[in-house]
N, C-alpha and C positions, 0 to 999 in steps of 0.2 A: 523688440518689445519685448514688454515684460505681460504676463499672465497671472493672472491674482496676488500681486506681493501683499504682505500682510502692512497695516500703517500704522498696528501698535504694539511692536516690538520687532527685536532683530532676530534672524537665522538661527538655528540652534545648529544646524551641520546646512553647511554648502558643497553640491557635486558639480565639476565644474572643468573644465578641459579634455570631454571627453563627449559622446555622441549617445542623447539621450532619446530612445524609443517610447514614445509615451504610450501608445497599444491606444492613445484617441483619434478615432477617424479626423476630426476638424483639425487638430495639431501634431500629426506624426511623430515629427523630431523637432528636437529644440537643444541648443547648447547646453544648458544647463537645470539645475534643479536648485531650490531652497526646503529647507525643511524646519520645521517649528513646533512645539506642541505635539508632536507624535505625528504630524501631516506634511505634506508637500503643503508650503504654504506658499510656492511661486516657481516658475519652469517659465524660461527663455533665453535672453543672450547672455554670453557670458558676462558682456558689461553689465547688463540691470540686476543679474544675479548677485553681482561683486556688491552692487551695492545696498545689497540688504545686510552685507557680515557687521556683527558691532566687534565688541570686543573679546567676545567669550564664543564666537562663533565660530568652529571649527571648518576649515577649509579644504577639501581633498582635491586634490590636482590629479584626474584622472589619467593623465597623461594618454590618452588617445581610446581610451577604455569604453566600453558599449555599455548604459544604462538602459535597463529593461522592470518592468513592474517585477515584485517578490514572483517566485512559481507557487501555485497554489497547487497542489497534488491533490486529485479528487479521488485519487484512490490508493492511499498512500501504507497503510500498514503500518503505519510510522513507530509502533510500540513495539515492533521485532527483532529493529536492528541494534537497538544497545545489548538485548537479551544474546545477541551470537558469541559477544566476547566476553561476556561471563562464563564459557566452557573454554577448556581450553583446545586451540586448534589442531588439526593437524595438517594442515596446508604444508606442504613440500614433502611429504612422503611418499615415496614411490616405488616401496616394497612391503612386505608382511616385516621382515626386518628394520625396519623406518618405522613401522608404527608401534611395533616393541617396543621400540626403543623408547619412543616416546611416554609411554605406559608406563614402562621402569621408572622414568624419571618423576612422572607423577605420582608414582606410589612409593618410591624413598621420601618423597614431601608426605606422604600422608600417613594419620595415623591407621593402624588397623582397624579395620572395619568399617572405615570412610570410604562414601562411593566416590568414584572416577566417572565422571562422563565425560563425553569430548562429544566436539562439533563433527560431523561426520567424514569419512572418507571422501578424496577427490579435492579439486581448487574451486576456494569462493569466489565470486558470491553465488555460483549457481551447481556447484558441487558433480557436473555431466560426469558420469560415465560411473562416478563410487569405486567400485573395486576393478572395474578396468585399468583404471588409472595404476593400479598395480602390475608389480612386473609379475607377479601369481597371478594377476586374471581372480582373484577370487579376493573374500574377508579372512582374516585370522580366525581360527575354533577356538573353541573355551580352553582346549590345553595349552592353546599356546598362547592364548594372555593367561593361564593359569602359572606360567611360568614365571612369567614377570610383573605380576603380583597376586601370591596367592593369596594375601592375609586383606585384601580388599575385592569389592565388587566393583565390576567396569562394567560400563554400557559405552560401546561407541555407536551415537546415534544416528540413524537414517536418514537420510537428506528430507525436507522438506519438501515436496513435491511442487508447490507453489514457485520454488525457487529458482529451481531445476525443473526433471522430470521425473517421474517411476520408471523402473521400481527403486524402493531403497530399500538400503541393506544395514540391521541390529546387527552388534555383533556383544555374545556375553561372555562373561567367563561363568566357571561354574560355581561360584558363590554369587554372583546375579542371579544366572538362572534360578538356585534355591530362593532363594530372596522373593522373587516374583511366582513362584509353584509351578514351576516349568519343568514338566518330564515328561518320558515316552508317551503318557497318554494325553498331554493337553492337544485341547482342541481348537482354534481360533475359534470367538464368537460373530466376528465380522468377516465379511467376503472381501476377498486380497490382501490374506495373511496366509502367508506361506511358513510353518516351522521345519527348516533344515534337519535332516537325519543322516545317522554315519549307517553302514553297513550291518552295524547291531542293531539299530533302532532306538539311538539317543540322540538327544538332539543335540547339533553340531556345537553351537553358541549362534547359528547366523538365520537371523527371521528377515523375509524375504517380502515388501512390503509394494502393495501394486497400484492403491488409491494414490490419487492426486495428494490429497490433504493424508497425513499417517494418522490412522486410527490404534497403533500398536500401543501407543501408550494407556491408551483408555483401556483396551481391552486384555492386552498382556502383562504390561509391566506398572504392576501398580506399586512396586517398592522404589523403583525409580525415584530420587528426587525430583518436586515440580516445582517451576517459575512461583516464588513467593511472593506474597505483595511488595516489601522492599525491594526484591530483584526488579520487579516491574518497572517499581518508581525509579529506580536508578539506571533501568535500562530506558525509559524515557528519555530523562537527561540524557544520557549518550547520546541516544537515537537524533535529540535535537539538532547538539552538534552537527553530526551529519546531514539532517538535511539541511539546515542552518549553510553548511560550509559549502552545498550547491545552490544555492540560491533559495531554496526553500523557504518562504515565511506563513505559507498558511498550509495544512493541509484540512481534508474531508474526508469519514472513516465511516461512506456508505454499507458495509457489509456489516459495520453492527459491533458493538462493543462488548463484552461484557461488563458485569457490576463491578467488577474487581477491579477490570483496565481500565474502566470511566474512573472509579475512585482514585487508582492511580494518577492520573489526569489530574482530576480533582484538588489533590494534595500539594500538584506543583503550581496548582492556578492560585489555591490558598495561600503558598508561600511566596506568590508572586514570579515563579520562576519559569514560566514559560515562555518560550523562544519563538514558537511557532504558536501561530493562531488554528487553535482546534476545534472542527464541527465534529460531533461525536453519534453518531447515529447507534439505537439501544439494539442489541441482541439478546431476544427474551429467551428464558428460560421454560414456557409453559410448552403442555404437555397435548393440549387438544385446543379446541376452538372455544369451547364451554367456558374451561381455564383463562383464556387469552381475553374474550370478553368481559368477567370480570375484572384480571387486572388493568384490562385497556379503562375500565370504566373508575375504577376505585384509585388506583396507585399509577397512573401516567400521565395525569394534568400537566404536569412541567414538561413531558415532550408535545402536546399538543398544539396545534394550529404553528406559527414558525418553528415554534421550540423556547429555551428560556436560555439565557446565559448574557455571558455579556461580550464583545469582541475577540477577547483571546480564549473564552471557553464555551462552548455552545454545544447544548442536548436538543434535538432534532429527529422526530418519527424513530420509526419504528424500521429493521430489517425483517422481510419475509420472505422466506427461502422457497424456492421451488425442486423440488427432487428429494433425495438423501434415503438412505436406510435407517430406517425404526430402529436395530440393533445400535448401530452406532451410534443415533440420539439419545437411548436410554445410556448407554454407557458413559455419553459425553455429562448428560444431566449427572448419574452417579459420584461423579468425578468431580464438580464444582466444588470451589472457586476455581480448581483448576481450567484451563481452556487449552493448552501446549503451546504452540507456537503462535496460533491461530487467531489468541483473542477475542474473539468470537464464538457462541453457543450451537453447535451443531443441533441442525433440524431435520426433519423428516417430512416433506409436506406433499400431498398428492394434490393433482391436478383439480378437484372439486374443494378440498379443504385448502388450495391458496385461492380460491375465487372468495369461499367465506371467511378469512381472517382480513382478506380485501376490504370487502364488506365492512364486517367488522371495526374495522380503523379506520375505514372512510365516515361511518356512522359517529365515531368516539374523536373523529376530526387529527387523525394521527396522520404524517404522512407516511408513504409506504415506500421502501428501496429493496430492490429485489436483484439479485444476481440472475440473469437468466442466459449466459452463454451461448450456446447452441439454438436456446428451447423456446425463443422469442416466440414461435408461431403456437407454439405449447398454450401461453400465457395470457397472449392478446388477448384473447375471447374475453378471461378475465375480465381488465383492465378496462375492457370497452362496456361489460356489463356493469360496472361500479362505476364507469365514467357516464352514465345514461343517469345515474342517481345522482352523482356527487360532482364537483366541481375540481375535480381531481388535477388536470390544468393548472388552476389558478393556486392550488395546494402544492404545487410544484413537486409531485410524487416524480419518482428514480427510476429508470432500470439502469442497470447497473452492469459492467462487465461483460455485453453487448460482443457476440463473435459473429456467427454466420445469420445473415437476417435476411428474408425475402424483402421487395422490394412494396408488396401490398402491405404489409406489416410495419414496415416505416414509415409509407404512407398514412398509418394507422396511428403511430404516435404521434406523427405531426397533429392531426385531427384533435388529437385528446390533448394536446399540449403536453406531454411528459417528457420530463427532461433524460437526459442522457448523458453518462461515464461509460469511455471505452479507456481500454487496458493493450494499448497497440503491443508493448513489448511480449507480452503473453501469447496472445494469439497469432500476430504476425511472424515476430524474431523468433520466441522459443517452441510456439507449437505451430509454428506456418506448414510444417510437412504432414499436419494432419488435413491440409486443405488442398496439396498439390497434385490428387486425384479429381477435385470438383471441375466438372464439365467446364466451370469457368475463370479455372484457375485460381480461384481467392477474389474475386470480384466482390462477392456477398458476406467477405470477413471483412469485420470494423470496416464498415463502409463509411468513410469521412466523405468522400469527395458527393456521394449521395444524400448523404444527411446533410450535409452544408448544403447543397441545392436545395435540398427539400425546406430548407430553413429550420429543421431539428434544435434546438439549444443543446450541445454537445460540448462538453468537457473531455478533459484526457486525465490521465494518471498512472503511476507507473506500478502500482502493485509492487513495490519492493523486490522486484525482479530485475535490472536492481533501483534503486532509489534515486538514481543519477535521472534527473530531465534531459540532461543532452541527449542520452541516450534511447529515451522518448521521442526527442524531437529528430533524431536522424530514422528511427523506425516509422516514422509517418512521412516523412518526406523521401526515405529508401523505400520501403517494403520489401525487405529482402528476410527472408528466412535462414534460419542458420543452419539448415543440415546441407543446402548445396548452395547456398547464397543466390536464389533467384530470387528474382520480384514477384511479389504475390498480389496479384490484384492489379497490375499498372494503372489503369485508369482513376483507380480508388488514393491513389500519393497526392497528397495536397501541397501548396505552396510552402515555404518556410514560414513568411508572414503568419499562414493561416495557423499550422502549428502551434508556433510562438504563444498566438492568441487562445489557443486549447488549453494552454498549462498557464496561465497566467489570466486573463482577464474573464473567458467564457466560467471557470469556476465559480465566481461572483456568485451567479445567478442561484448556484445551490441552496446558497444562506441570506438570499432576498439581499445582499449587502451591493448589488450592482453600483447604487449609487456613492460607496462609501469607499470600494476598494477593487483593482484591478487595473485603471491606469493611473498615468503620471501625471493629473492632472489635480490645480490647486484645490483642498479641500476631501482629497482623497486619503486615504491612510498612507504613510512614505513606509510603504515593503516592497524595498529596493532589489535588486542585483547587478551587480558588477561585473562585464563577462569581458573572458579576454578578446574575443571577437564579435563581431555583427551576425549572430546567427541569419538575419534576413538575407547577406548579401552573400554566406559562405559556399562552398560545393555542401552541398548535402551529405556525402560521404565525409567530408570532415566536420559536422555536427558533435561529433564520438567527443569530439579532442578540446571542445569548449570547455573551459573551466571557469569557477565565481572566483573571484578576488576581496570582493566586499557583499555582504549582506546585511540590512539595515532593515529591522522588524520596529513598527510602531515608533519612528524615528532613532532608534537606537542600535549601533554597530554590536550585530549578533556574530559575526563571521569578519575576519581580514586579516588577507595575507598578500596585504599592496607593500 
């Protein structure tokens, strides 16, 4: 039987010969799909769908592959991935000699005085261990780097903790230390930074960072080249290809993006180059609540309500942080438009300030997105206070990056109608070791089962650690932490279908598009991923092995490996 066939034209694209998981509970599985004018135009049997073909229709025989809606990564940080290839990699280096050999080759090709800035020591994408992966168990010193690059300042960057885990280790040669003004008397202005010294009291060139996100660039490295606007534009181009290749067709950036990062997306949107639908939240640079009120009143009209844009580029609301260090926020603002790897502006917000920011945002009809981590119980009272005066549920405020949470606080989120996004790979797999001593052994951490049972509208994202949604599917169903491969929060495991739902359908609620995308039903956006296997019937332990063979965004093929 045919559902939703067009009567006024032939299909542009037909997918047949596979298994189509529509994620529509009324008709969960069909044999084939037809696509016309960027939308799913028909879903049904193979015979009926073939009848919609015309002379110019592209028909793809899937040979048993599985079709699902395109992945909607609701905490994507997509702008980062393409930046990683703009700096030379040290992947595969197993000793200081290996590292020095790489630096020597880079110096041979670089004009005198030109900076050499590399990716971290370790194995991507997480770079776990850093110098522990080298035979010597340490980073090269300034003197060792000087021997292979005497005429060039060198910076081996420390790991960005959101990919991996601190501490991060940055290594500089003598020219780089001098250009950054680092000597025996230099003292970091922010916490979590340590300049290593030798027996004579001189810097060795190694700086250790214990912060989750590195602040070393803002504090100690003013001379190291930043990612400029064109680098960010090029980075997003490269990122989109990578995200399309794993079936991602939409991203939601609730952590917020700086003005420069949003402008980079806007440029690609204006040129018609976006192959991933982007919904972007503003990361503000205001210094206090008074300044925020003025900016909300006078300058953020475009971000009010549901936001503004089109189906490919949308601006919605603001990100208001909780916590942070004033010194870091001040230094980060001074370094704008640079935001380093983050892409957003660092904030420092107390509990009372958080409440006041939220009240101001609600007054001006600005959706609030906030990262809570393990601090939900600290911010819930502010959300309750705001919710008593403004309809924040109707406005779809979002609690992001939720880690440990009490049952009573989850119940409050449900009553408020606040949406939730989770980052399973961050808290369960990468950071699972933080919770193994909890009395409940992680039952309160990224509590998907509890949230779904309560009816909380929840969606999941990758956080770019890694950006692969199949890895996140595995984490949600297996819940294994990386240190000892133990199951964390056994009772919070969800089914494969529920996990797929969180990564495809649920994210549409974040952009008020639940009637436009997220399911493969007629009239919805033709955002499609063709997978190597059916994720709902696989052994959960095998979900990491899934591959995307075809991705379609808005009816256009954006990735193909068939």
